[in-house]
C-alpha positions in Angstrom: -42.9 10.0 -11.6 -42.0 8.2 -14.7 -39.0 5.5 -13.5 -37.7 4.1 -16.1 -35.4 1.1 -14.9 -31.9 0.1 -17.0 -29.8 -2.5 -16.0 -26.1 -2.2 -17.3 -23.3 -4.3 -16.5 -20.4 -2.3 -16.4 -16.9 -2.3 -15.0 -14.4 0.6 -13.2 -12.1 0.8 -10.4 -12.1 1.9 -7.0 -10.6 5.3 -5.9 -11.4 5.7 -2.0 -15.1 6.3 -1.7 -15.2 6.8 -5.6 -15.8 4.4 -8.4 -14.6 5.6 -11.7 -17.0 3.7 -14.3 -15.1 2.7 -17.3 -17.6 3.8 -20.0 -20.0 6.4 -20.2 -22.9 5.7 -18.6 -25.5 7.8 -21.0 -27.5 8.9 -17.8 -28.0 12.6 -17.0 -25.9 14.0 -14.1 -27.2 14.2 -10.7 -29.5 11.3 -11.5 -29.7 9.2 -8.7 -28.8 5.4 -9.1 -28.7 2.3 -7.1 -25.3 0.5 -7.5 -24.5 -3.2 -6.6 -20.7 -4.0 -6.5 -19.3 -7.1 -7.4 -15.1 -7.4 -6.9 -13.5 -8.8 -9.9 -10.7 -10.8 -8.7 -7.6 -11.3 -11.2 -5.7 -14.2 -12.0 -2.5 -12.6 -10.9 -0.8 -15.5 -8.7 2.5 -16.0 -7.5 4.4 -19.2 -8.7 3.6 -22.1 -6.1 0.8 -19.9 -4.8 -1.6 -23.0 -6.0 0.3 -25.4 -3.9 0.3 -23.5 -0.8 -3.4 -23.2 -1.1 -3.6 -26.9 -1.0 -1.2 -27.3 1.8 -2.5 -30.0 4.4 -4.9 -31.4 1.7 -3.7 -34.7 2.4 -2.8 -34.3 6.3 -4.4 -37.6 8.4 -5.0 -39.6 5.3 -3.5 -43.1 6.4 -3.2 -44.0 2.4 -1.0 -41.3 1.7 1.1 -41.6 4.8 1.7 -45.0 4.1 2.8 -43.9 0.5 4.8 -40.9 1.6 6.5 -43.5 4.2 7.4 -46.2 1.3 9.0 -43.2 -0.7 11.0 -41.8 2.1 12.6 -45.4 2.8 13.1 -45.8 -0.8 15.2 -42.5 -1.0 17.1 -43.5 2.0 18.5 -46.6 0.5 22.0 -46.7 -0.4 22.7 -46.8 -4.2 26.0 -45.6 -4.4 28.5 -48.4 -5.5 31.1 -49.3 -2.3 34.2 -47.5 -2.2 37.2 -50.2 -3.8 40.0 -51.3 -1.3 43.0 -50.4 -3.4 45.0 -52.5 -0.7 43.6 -55.5 -2.1 45.7 -57.3 -4.7 
């Protein structure tokens, strides 16, 4: 039996147990083939998804804990001018 090996990289879509190839394979109907499947991920991320995936990245980091504590204290400082006492002449 004469065996010809053809390597092609093709794309398609899964429909249940069937994979629909986007182009003509150029192979005879009924020919037995071997298939390797690689899932192609799309870049359809929702806004903020990247931030959610990094959640906890700085957990238990003492240097960042100190930085965020300093930011927290600075934000709590009273920056508004005081209310003037209108009863004073």
